[in-house]
Structures are given as structure tokens and as C-alpha cells.
KOLTIFI-255631 format. One line per field, with one value per atom (N, C-alpha, C, O, CB): residue in one letter; y, z, x; atom name; residue number from 1. Coordinates in steps of 0.05 Angstrom, whole numbers, plus 5000, padded with zeros to 4 digits. Glycine has a CB too. Example, Ala and Ser with C-alpha at 12.3 -4.5 7.8 and 13.67 -1.06 7.14 Angstrom:
residuo = c(A	A	A	A	A	S	S	S	S	S)
v = c(4886	4910	4934	4934	4911	4955	4979	5001	5023	4988)
w = c(5156	5156	5156	5169	5181	5142	5143	5157	5161	5114)
u = c(5264	5246	5264	5285	5226	5257	5273	5258	5268	5282)
atomo = c(N	CA	C	O	CB	N	CA	C	O	CB)
num = c(1	1	1	1	1	2	2	2	2	2)
This chain:
residuo = c(M	M	M	M	M	F	F	F	F	F	V	V	V	V	V	L	L	L	L	L	A	A	A	A	A	E	E	E	E	E	R	R	R	R	R	L	L	L	L	L	G	G	G	G	G	A	A	A	A	A	R	R	R	R	R	C	C	C	C	C	F	F	F	F	F	V	V	V	V	V	L	L	L	L	L	S	S	S	S	S	A	A	A	A	A	K	K	K	K	K	Y	Y	Y	Y	Y	A	A	A	A	A	L	L	L	L	L	I	I	I	I	I	E	E	E	E	E	C	C	C	C	C	D	D	D	D	D	A	A	A	A	A	R	R	R	R	R	V	V	V	V	V	E	E	E	E	E	P	P	P	P	P	Y	Y	Y	Y	Y	E	E	E	E	E	L	L	L	L	L	Y	Y	Y	Y	Y	L	L	L	L	L	G	G	G	G	G	E	E	E	E	E	L	L	L	L	L	G	G	G	G	G	P	P	P	P	P	E	E	E	E	E	E	E	E	E	E	R	R	R	R	R	E	E	E	E	E	R	R	R	R	R	L	L	L	L	L	K	K	K	K	K	R	R	R	R	R	R	R	R	R	R	V	V	V	V	V	G	G	G	G	G	E	E	E	E	E	R	R	R	R	R	C	C	C	C	C	D	D	D	D	D	E	E	E	E	E	L	L	L	L	L	R	R	R	R	R	G	G	G	G	G	P	P	P	P	P	W	W	W	W	W	Y	Y	Y	Y	Y	L	L	L	L	L	A	A	A	A	A	V	V	V	V	V	V	V	V	V	V	N	N	N	N	N	L	L	L	L	L	S	S	S	S	S	G	G	G	G	G	R	R	R	R	R	Y	Y	Y	Y	Y	S	S	S	S	S	E	E	E	E	E	V	V	V	V	V	F	F	F	F	F	P	P	P	P	P	C	C	C	C	C	R	R	R	R	R	V	V	V	V	V	E	E	E	E	E	A	A	A	A	A	R	R	R	R	R	Y	Y	Y	Y	Y	A	A	A	A	A	V	V	V	V	V	V	V	V	V	V	I	I	I	I	I	G	G	G	G	G	K	K	K	K	K	V	V	V	V	V	D	D	D	D	D	V	V	V	V	V	V	V	V	V	V	S	S	S	S	S	A	A	A	A	A	E	E	E	E	E	K	K	K	K	K	A	A	A	A	A	L	L	L	L	L	R	R	R	R	R	L	L	L	L	L	V	V	V	V	V	P	P	P	P	P	K	K	K	K	K	T	T	T	T	T	I	I	I	I	I	G	G	G	G	G	Q	Q	Q	Q	Q	R	R	R	R	R	N	N	N	N	N	S	S	S	S	S	A	A	A	A	A	L	L	L	L	L	K	K	K	K	K	A	A	A	A	A	L	L	L	L	L	G	G	G	G	G	R	R	R	R	R	A	A	A	A	A	R	R	R	R	R	S	S	S	S	S	L	L	L	L	L	E	E	E	E	E	D	D	D	D	D	V	V	V	V	V	I	I	I	I	I	R	R	R	R	R	L	L	L	L	L	I	I	I	I	I	E	E	E	E	E	E	E	E	E	E	G	G	G	G	G	T	T	T	T	T	F	F	F	F	F	H	H	H	H	H)
v = c(4850	4864	4844	4848	4882	4822	4803	4789	4785	4782	4783	4770	4789	4781	4761	4815	4835	4837	4837	4862	4838	4840	4816	4818	4843	4793	4768	4768	4761	4743	4776	4777	4796	4791	4786	4819	4839	4833	4847	4866	4813	4808	4829	4835	4804	4842	4865	4856	4836	4887	4872	4868	4877	4897	4883	4863	4869	4869	4851	4849	4888	4890	4894	4905	4914	4884	4887	4899	4892	4859	4916	4928	4911	4907	4957	4901	4882	4895	4907	4856	4892	4902	4888	4900	4899	4864	4849	4851	4855	4820	4849	4847	4873	4873	4825	4894	4919	4916	4906	4929	4925	4924	4900	4899	4951	4880	4856	4849	4858	4833	4833	4823	4806	4792	4806	4809	4794	4764	4750	4801	4754	4725	4716	4693	4716	4733	4726	4705	4707	4751	4685	4665	4675	4680	4637	4677	4686	4667	4653	4715	4667	4651	4664	4688	4648	4648	4659	4676	4669	4637	4697	4714	4727	4729	4735	4736	4751	4777	4779	4734	4797	4823	4844	4843	4825	4863	4884	4911	4914	4883	4929	4956	4968	4981	4974	4965	4976	4965	4977	4971	4943	4931	4942	4936	4901	4957	4968	4993	5010	4972	4996	5021	5042	5036	5016	5066	5088	5083	5089	5114	5071	5066	5044	5046	5057	5024	5002	5012	5004	4978	5030	5042	5058	5057	5059	5073	5090	5072	5078	5108	5050	5031	5019	5015	5010	5011	5000	5021	5014	4991	5045	5067	5070	5073	5094	5069	5071	5047	5051	5072	5023	4999	5001	4994	4973	5010	5013	5034	5030	5022	5056	5077	5068	5075	5100	5051	5040	5023	5024	5023	5007	4990	5007	5000	4970	5028	5045	5059	5063	5066	5065	5078	5060	5070	5083	5033	5014	5012	5004	4987	5020	5015	5040	5039	4999	5063	5089	5092	5105	5110	5081	5085	5103	5106	5097	5115	5117	5091	5076	5140	5086	5062	5071	5095	5048	5053	5060	5061	5080	5038	5042	5041	5034	5015	5021	5049	5042	5041	5058	5063	5020	5018	5018	5000	4992	5038	5040	5038	5054	5067	5019	5014	5014	4993	4988	5036	5038	5048	5068	5056	5033	5043	5061	5062	5020	5075	5096	5092	5106	5099	5073	5070	5062	5071	5049	5046	5038	5060	5060	5015	5080	5103	5119	5134	5122	5117	5131	5120	5134	5129	5095	5083	5079	5063	5057	5094	5092	5119	5135	5083	5123	5149	5152	5170	5154	5135	5133	5152	5160	5105	5160	5175	5155	5142	5200	5153	5135	5152	5169	5116	5147	5162	5142	5121	5175	5151	5134	5151	5174	5113	5139	5153	5153	5173	5141	5129	5125	5114	5099	5106	5121	5111	5108	5123	5129	5088	5084	5086	5071	5057	5104	5108	5105	5119	5136	5085	5080	5085	5071	5051	5104	5110	5139	5153	5092	5148	5176	5176	5176	5186	5177	5175	5198	5203	5147	5212	5234	5230	5248	5261	5206	5200	5193	5186	5177	5194	5186	5210	5228	5168	5211	5231	5218	5200	5246	5226	5213	5233	5253	5190	5228	5245	5244	5264	5236	5220	5216	5196	5174	5205	5204	5186	5185	5204	5196	5162	5158	5154	5135	5133	5171	5171	5167	5177	5196	5152	5148	5147	5131	5122	5164	5162	5151	5166	5191	5124	5112	5119	5121	5081	5124	5131	5105	5105	5150	5084	5058	5035	5038	5054	5013	4988	4981	4971	4965	4985	4979	4995	4984	4985	5020	5036	5025	5023	5066	5018	5007	4981	4977	5003	4964	4938	4941	4926	4921	4961	4966	4974	4965	4987	4991	5000	4977	4974	5023	4960	4937	4917	4905	4923	4914	4896	4906	4891	4894	4933	4944	4940	4933	4974	4943	4937	4908	4901	4945	4891	4862	4853	4832	4848	4868	4861	4867	4857	4876	4883	4889	4864	4848	4911	4860	4836	4843	4825	4824	4868	4876	4904	4917	4877	4911	4937	4959	4980	4940	4954	4973	4978	5000	4964	4957	4960	4979	4995	4932	4975	4992	5021	5040	4982	5025	5052	5065	5088	5051	5049	5059	5069	5091	5037	5054	5064	5091	5109	5043	5093	5118	5140	5162	5115	5136	5156	5165	5188	5145	5145	5152	5165	5178	5127	5162	5175	5163	5177	5204	5138	5125	5095	5082	5127	5085	5057	5040	5016	5053	5050	5034	5021	5007	5052)
w = c(4988	4971	4954	4930	4986	4966	4952	4929	4907	4971	4936	4917	4894	4871	4931	4900	4879	4861	4836	4892	4872	4855	4837	4814	4873	4849	4833	4810	4787	4851	4817	4797	4774	4751	4810	4781	4761	4747	4727	4774	4756	4745	4752	4736	4715	4775	4783	4803	4817	4795	4805	4825	4852	4853	4818	4873	4899	4919	4918	4907	4937	4956	4984	4987	4950	5004	5031	5048	5043	5043	5067	5084	5109	5124	5092	5113	5135	5155	5147	5124	5180	5201	5200	5209	5229	5190	5189	5161	5160	5195	5140	5113	5096	5073	5099	5107	5093	5072	5079	5080	5048	5027	5009	4995	5010	5010	4995	4977	4983	5014	4957	4940	4957	4975	4916	4952	4967	4966	4985	4957	4944	4942	4949	4944	4914	4961	4969	4991	5009	4979	4989	5010	5032	5026	4999	5056	5079	5102	5104	5087	5119	5144	5162	5164	5159	5175	5193	5215	5224	5206	5224	5244	5260	5251	5232	5284	5301	5308	5328	5328	5291	5296	5285	5262	5283	5302	5294	5297	5313	5312	5281	5281	5308	5316	5262	5324	5351	5370	5390	5362	5362	5379	5372	5387	5376	5351	5343	5357	5362	5312	5365	5377	5356	5332	5393	5364	5344	5323	5300	5359	5332	5313	5293	5269	5328	5303	5285	5265	5242	5302	5275	5256	5235	5211	5272	5242	5223	5203	5179	5237	5212	5194	5175	5151	5210	5185	5168	5148	5124	5186	5156	5138	5115	5092	5153	5121	5100	5081	5056	5113	5091	5074	5056	5033	5092	5067	5051	5030	5007	5069	5037	5018	4995	4972	5032	5001	4980	4961	4936	4993	4971	4955	4938	4914	4972	4949	4935	4911	4890	4954	4914	4892	4867	4845	4900	4872	4849	4838	4815	4859	4853	4846	4842	4840	4867	4840	4840	4820	4827	4835	4797	4777	4755	4752	4790	4739	4744	4737	4719	4727	4753	4749	4736	4738	4777	4724	4714	4738	4740	4693	4756	4779	4804	4803	4776	4825	4851	4872	4874	4858	4889	4912	4936	4940	4910	4954	4977	5001	5004	4977	5019	5043	5067	5072	5041	5081	5103	5128	5127	5096	5150	5175	5188	5180	5194	5209	5222	5225	5212	5248	5241	5246	5221	5217	5267	5204	5180	5161	5146	5166	5161	5143	5152	5136	5143	5177	5188	5176	5175	5218	5167	5156	5126	5115	5170	5114	5085	5072	5067	5078	5067	5057	5027	5015	5065	5014	4985	4972	4984	4977	4948	4931	4911	4897	4917	4908	4889	4868	4874	4903	4843	4820	4804	4797	4802	4798	4783	4769	4776	4802	4748	4735	4752	4756	4707	4763	4781	4807	4807	4768	4829	4855	4874	4873	4867	4890	4913	4937	4939	4912	4956	4979	5004	5008	4979	5021	5045	5068	5070	5046	5085	5107	5106	5085	5108	5127	5128	5114	5127	5157	5088	5071	5052	5038	5056	5051	5032	5014	5010	5048	5003	4987	4958	4942	4999	4952	4926	4908	4916	4928	4885	4865	4842	4829	4856	4837	4816	4802	4813	4828	4776	4761	4774	4776	4732	4782	4794	4817	4813	4772	4841	4864	4880	4882	4881	4893	4912	4938	4942	4904	4958	4983	5006	5006	4988	5026	5050	5074	5075	5049	5094	5120	5139	5151	5129	5143	5159	5189	5200	5156	5201	5230	5246	5270	5236	5234	5248	5230	5206	5255	5243	5229	5210	5187	5249	5218	5201	5175	5154	5216	5176	5152	5134	5109	5159	5145	5130	5117	5093	5147	5132	5122	5100	5080	5144	5102	5082	5056	5034	5091	5058	5034	5021	4996	5040	5037	5026	5013	4993	5048	5026	5015	4988	4969	5035	4985	4960	4938	4916	4962	4946	4927	4919	4896	4939	4939	4934	4915	4903	4960	4912	4894	4865	4846	4901	4861	4834	4820	4831	4834	4795	4780	4757	4745	4768	4753	4732	4738	4756	4704	4723	4725	4720	4734	4705	4702	4696	4720	4724	4672	4735	4760	4780	4792	4773	4783	4802	4792	4808	4806	4766	4755	4758	4764	4725	4755	4758	4787	4791	4752	4807	4835	4838	4851	4854	4826	4828	4815	4826	4816	4791	4776	4791	4791	4748	4803	4818	4845	4857	4823	4854	4879	4904	4924	4878	4903	4926	4928	4908	4926	4953	4957	4957	4964	4983	4950	4951	4925	4923	4959)
u = c(4878	4896	4912	4916	4915	4921	4937	4920	4930	4948	4896	4878	4872	4872	4851	4867	4862	4886	4883	4856	4910	4934	4937	4944	4959	4932	4934	4913	4919	4930	4889	4867	4874	4867	4840	4887	4893	4920	4927	4894	4934	4960	4980	4999	4959	4976	4993	5014	5012	4975	5035	5055	5044	5029	5082	5052	5042	5065	5082	5020	5066	5087	5075	5053	5106	5089	5080	5103	5127	5071	5096	5116	5119	5100	5108	5143	5148	5168	5188	5159	5162	5180	5207	5227	5168	5208	5233	5247	5271	5228	5231	5243	5241	5249	5230	5230	5226	5204	5182	5253	5208	5188	5194	5214	5187	5175	5180	5156	5134	5186	5161	5139	5120	5129	5150	5094	5074	5078	5072	5047	5089	5092	5120	5128	5085	5136	5163	5162	5146	5180	5179	5181	5200	5223	5190	5190	5206	5202	5182	5199	5222	5219	5198	5197	5247	5181	5162	5175	5197	5144	5163	5174	5152	5129	5193	5159	5141	5155	5169	5133	5151	5163	5144	5136	5191	5138	5119	5133	5152	5094	5125	5137	5138	5158	5123	5117	5116	5137	5143	5089	5149	5170	5198	5217	5170	5200	5226	5232	5215	5226	5257	5267	5271	5270	5292	5277	5281	5303	5299	5288	5326	5347	5339	5345	5373	5325	5316	5296	5295	5305	5278	5259	5272	5264	5239	5292	5306	5321	5321	5326	5332	5346	5325	5331	5360	5302	5281	5272	5268	5257	5268	5260	5280	5272	5257	5306	5326	5324	5327	5355	5320	5318	5294	5295	5316	5271	5247	5252	5244	5223	5265	5271	5288	5284	5284	5308	5325	5309	5313	5348	5291	5274	5255	5250	5258	5245	5226	5240	5227	5215	5265	5280	5279	5278	5309	5278	5277	5249	5245	5286	5228	5200	5184	5160	5187	5197	5184	5161	5141	5204	5163	5142	5152	5176	5117	5135	5105	5091	5099	5094	5070	5053	5027	5020	5048	5013	4986	4967	4951	4976	4968	4951	4968	4984	4928	4965	4978	4957	4939	5000	4958	4940	4958	4975	4922	4955	4971	4953	4934	4987	4959	4943	4962	4975	4926	4965	4984	4970	4956	5007	4973	4962	4983	5006	4954	4975	4990	5020	5035	4980	5029	5057	5073	5096	5061	5061	5076	5080	5100	5061	5063	5067	5092	5104	5042	5099	5123	5149	5169	5124	5149	5174	5172	5186	5179	5153	5149	5156	5139	5119	5182	5191	5189	5201	5219	5173	5172	5153	5133	5164	5160	5141	5131	5147	5155	5105	5093	5080	5063	5073	5087	5075	5058	5067	5097	5033	5015	4994	4989	5001	4983	4961	4936	4923	4956	4931	4908	4918	4938	4886	4905	4914	4890	4871	4934	4892	4874	4892	4912	4858	4886	4903	4885	4866	4916	4892	4878	4898	4918	4865	4891	4909	4918	4914	4933	4931	4940	4968	4989	4942	4966	4990	4991	4971	4991	5013	5016	5040	5056	5018	5042	5065	5058	5075	5080	5032	5023	5017	5002	4999	5029	5023	5009	5020	5049	4984	4968	4951	4943	4951	4945	4927	4899	4885	4926	4891	4865	4868	4879	4844	4858	4862	4836	4821	4885	4832	4811	4824	4840	4792	4818	4832	4813	4790	4849	4821	4806	4824	4843	4788	4819	4833	4812	4796	4845	4813	4792	4795	4817	4794	4773	4772	4769	4775	4750	4760	4756	4766	4770	4727	4770	4778	4755	4760	4783	4730	4707	4708	4702	4682	4715	4717	4739	4736	4723	4762	4784	4775	4780	4809	4762	4753	4733	4733	4742	4715	4694	4707	4699	4674	4727	4742	4756	4756	4762	4769	4783	4764	4770	4800	4741	4720	4711	4707	4697	4706	4698	4719	4713	4693	4745	4766	4766	4771	4793	4762	4762	4740	4743	4758	4719	4697	4705	4692	4672	4726	4735	4744	4760	4758	4735	4742	4761	4772	4717	4766	4784	4796	4787	4769	4816	4828	4807	4808	4851	4789	4768	4750	4741	4752	4745	4728	4742	4729	4723	4768	4783	4783	4778	4812	4788	4788	4761	4759	4796	4739	4712	4708	4696	4692	4718	4716	4730	4719	4728	4753	4768	4753	4750	4796	4743	4729	4703	4697	4721	4689	4665	4671	4654	4648	4696	4704	4692	4688	4697	4685	4673	4681	4687	4643	4682	4688	4663	4665	4703	4640	4615	4609	4589	4592)
atomo = c(N	CA	C	O	CB	N	CA	C	O	CB	N	CA	C	O	CB	N	CA	C	O	CB	N	CA	C	O	CB	N	CA	C	O	CB	N	CA	C	O	CB	N	CA	C	O	CB	N	CA	C	O	CB	N	CA	C	O	CB	N	CA	C	O	CB	N	CA	C	O	CB	N	CA	C	O	CB	N	CA	C	O	CB	N	CA	C	O	CB	N	CA	C	O	CB	N	CA	C	O	CB	N	CA	C	O	CB	N	CA	C	O	CB	N	CA	C	O	CB	N	CA	C	O	CB	N	CA	C	O	CB	N	CA	C	O	CB	N	CA	C	O	CB	N	CA	C	O	CB	N	CA	C	O	CB	N	CA	C	O	CB	N	CA	C	O	CB	N	CA	C	O	CB	N	CA	C	O	CB	N	CA	C	O	CB	N	CA	C	O	CB	N	CA	C	O	CB	N	CA	C	O	CB	N	CA	C	O	CB	N	CA	C	O	CB	N	CA	C	O	CB	N	CA	C	O	CB	N	CA	C	O	CB	N	CA	C	O	CB	N	CA	C	O	CB	N	CA	C	O	CB	N	CA	C	O	CB	N	CA	C	O	CB	N	CA	C	O	CB	N	CA	C	O	CB	N	CA	C	O	CB	N	CA	C	O	CB	N	CA	C	O	CB	N	CA	C	O	CB	N	CA	C	O	CB	N	CA	C	O	CB	N	CA	C	O	CB	N	CA	C	O	CB	N	CA	C	O	CB	N	CA	C	O	CB	N	CA	C	O	CB	N	CA	C	O	CB	N	CA	C	O	CB	N	CA	C	O	CB	N	CA	C	O	CB	N	CA	C	O	CB	N	CA	C	O	CB	N	CA	C	O	CB	N	CA	C	O	CB	N	CA	C	O	CB	N	CA	C	O	CB	N	CA	C	O	CB	N	CA	C	O	CB	N	CA	C	O	CB	N	CA	C	O	CB	N	CA	C	O	CB	N	CA	C	O	CB	N	CA	C	O	CB	N	CA	C	O	CB	N	CA	C	O	CB	N	CA	C	O	CB	N	CA	C	O	CB	N	CA	C	O	CB	N	CA	C	O	CB	N	CA	C	O	CB	N	CA	C	O	CB	N	CA	C	O	CB	N	CA	C	O	CB	N	CA	C	O	CB	N	CA	C	O	CB	N	CA	C	O	CB	N	CA	C	O	CB	N	CA	C	O	CB	N	CA	C	O	CB	N	CA	C	O	CB	N	CA	C	O	CB	N	CA	C	O	CB	N	CA	C	O	CB	N	CA	C	O	CB	N	CA	C	O	CB	N	CA	C	O	CB	N	CA	C	O	CB	N	CA	C	O	CB	N	CA	C	O	CB	N	CA	C	O	CB	N	CA	C	O	CB	N	CA	C	O	CB	N	CA	C	O	CB	N	CA	C	O	CB	N	CA	C	O	CB	N	CA	C	O	CB	N	CA	C	O	CB	N	CA	C	O	CB	N	CA	C	O	CB	N	CA	C	O	CB	N	CA	C	O	CB	N	CA	C	O	CB	N	CA	C	O	CB	N	CA	C	O	CB	N	CA	C	O	CB	N	CA	C	O	CB	N	CA	C	O	CB	N	CA	C	O	CB	N	CA	C	O	CB	N	CA	C	O	CB	N	CA	C	O	CB	N	CA	C	O	CB	N	CA	C	O	CB	N	CA	C	O	CB	N	CA	C	O	CB	N	CA	C	O	CB	N	CA	C	O	CB	N	CA	C	O	CB	N	CA	C	O	CB	N	CA	C	O	CB	N	CA	C	O	CB	N	CA	C	O	CB	N	CA	C	O	CB	N	CA	C	O	CB	N	CA	C	O	CB)
num = c(1	1	1	1	1	2	2	2	2	2	3	3	3	3	3	4	4	4	4	4	5	5	5	5	5	6	6	6	6	6	7	7	7	7	7	8	8	8	8	8	9	9	9	9	9	10	10	10	10	10	11	11	11	11	11	12	12	12	12	12	13	13	13	13	13	14	14	14	14	14	15	15	15	15	15	16	16	16	16	16	17	17	17	17	17	18	18	18	18	18	19	19	19	19	19	20	20	20	20	20	21	21	21	21	21	22	22	22	22	22	23	23	23	23	23	24	24	24	24	24	25	25	25	25	25	26	26	26	26	26	27	27	27	27	27	28	28	28	28	28	29	29	29	29	29	30	30	30	30	30	31	31	31	31	31	32	32	32	32	32	33	33	33	33	33	34	34	34	34	34	35	35	35	35	35	36	36	36	36	36	37	37	37	37	37	38	38	38	38	38	39	39	39	39	39	40	40	40	40	40	41	41	41	41	41	42	42	42	42	42	43	43	43	43	43	44	44	44	44	44	45	45	45	45	45	46	46	46	46	46	47	47	47	47	47	48	48	48	48	48	49	49	49	49	49	50	50	50	50	50	51	51	51	51	51	52	52	52	52	52	53	53	53	53	53	54	54	54	54	54	55	55	55	55	55	56	56	56	56	56	57	57	57	57	57	58	58	58	58	58	59	59	59	59	59	60	60	60	60	60	61	61	61	61	61	62	62	62	62	62	63	63	63	63	63	64	64	64	64	64	65	65	65	65	65	66	66	66	66	66	67	67	67	67	67	68	68	68	68	68	69	69	69	69	69	70	70	70	70	70	71	71	71	71	71	72	72	72	72	72	73	73	73	73	73	74	74	74	74	74	75	75	75	75	75	76	76	76	76	76	77	77	77	77	77	78	78	78	78	78	79	79	79	79	79	80	80	80	80	80	81	81	81	81	81	82	82	82	82	82	83	83	83	83	83	84	84	84	84	84	85	85	85	85	85	86	86	86	86	86	87	87	87	87	87	88	88	88	88	88	89	89	89	89	89	90	90	90	90	90	91	91	91	91	91	92	92	92	92	92	93	93	93	93	93	94	94	94	94	94	95	95	95	95	95	96	96	96	96	96	97	97	97	97	97	98	98	98	98	98	99	99	99	99	99	100	100	100	100	100	101	101	101	101	101	102	102	102	102	102	103	103	103	103	103	104	104	104	104	104	105	105	105	105	105	106	106	106	106	106	107	107	107	107	107	108	108	108	108	108	109	109	109	109	109	110	110	110	110	110	111	111	111	111	111	112	112	112	112	112	113	113	113	113	113	114	114	114	114	114	115	115	115	115	115	116	116	116	116	116	117	117	117	117	117	118	118	118	118	118	119	119	119	119	119	120	120	120	120	120	121	121	121	121	121	122	122	122	122	122	123	123	123	123	123	124	124	124	124	124	125	125	125	125	125	126	126	126	126	126	127	127	127	127	127	128	128	128	128	128	129	129	129	129	129	130	130	130	130	130	131	131	131	131	131	132	132	132	132	132	133	133	133	133	133	134	134	134	134	134	135	135	135	135	135	136	136	136	136	136)
């Protein structure tokens, strides 16, 4: 995802259990903290921090790529508005004119979708995937 964003000249964000929603190229101190290690109050606090950051980034965007696994989608209270979107994971926060969605049942399915996105060399390649409605 990071390489794709760099290739497209796009902004990229990552959801961190420690730092909330941060730019992919942000310099942070190394840490070992996972969402599963947070208690209910800490998760709620993280969700609020992510929500505050999302208010600044709401969009609308031309293209949004959202890749969230199970637990992380629980602390992502954001609405993302975009003309085109790729959504990987059980996420119902993206509003787009045209979207390609996948709820992977296995890590292999998730990795295959990410690999297909990684082959995109341009914004047009990603839009073509969305228009075709497939990650192949």
C-alpha cells in the first residue's frame, strides 16, 4: 500500500494502536503495541483520537483505498468520501460513486488483493480495477 501511494503521489495514512491515524511517512519512535493489547477504555480513547484526525481528512477524495482488518475497523469511526474507492476488509465507512470491495475470508485472499493493487503503475490502473470490479 505504501509503495502504491508513493507511486501515485498520493497521501497515505496508517492506523496505529499507539499514534492513532498518522501519515505513512511520519517518523515515530519504535513501539510494540497492538490493538488487542488495549483495554476497553484505551480503545475508546484511540477511537476518539482517530475520529478527530478523520474530521481533518474527510474528503471528498478522488480515490480512497481503505484496508482494515477486523479489530482495527472497530476503532475507525470515520466516514470516507471518494469518487472511486477500493475497500478491503469488513468496513462500511466508505461512500463512493464506484467502489471495489472485498471482505477476505483468508489472509491469502487479502494478500492477493493487495498484490493486484501493487501491480498498478498509475492512477488509471487502479481506476481500471475498480471499473472492472475485480482484483485480478
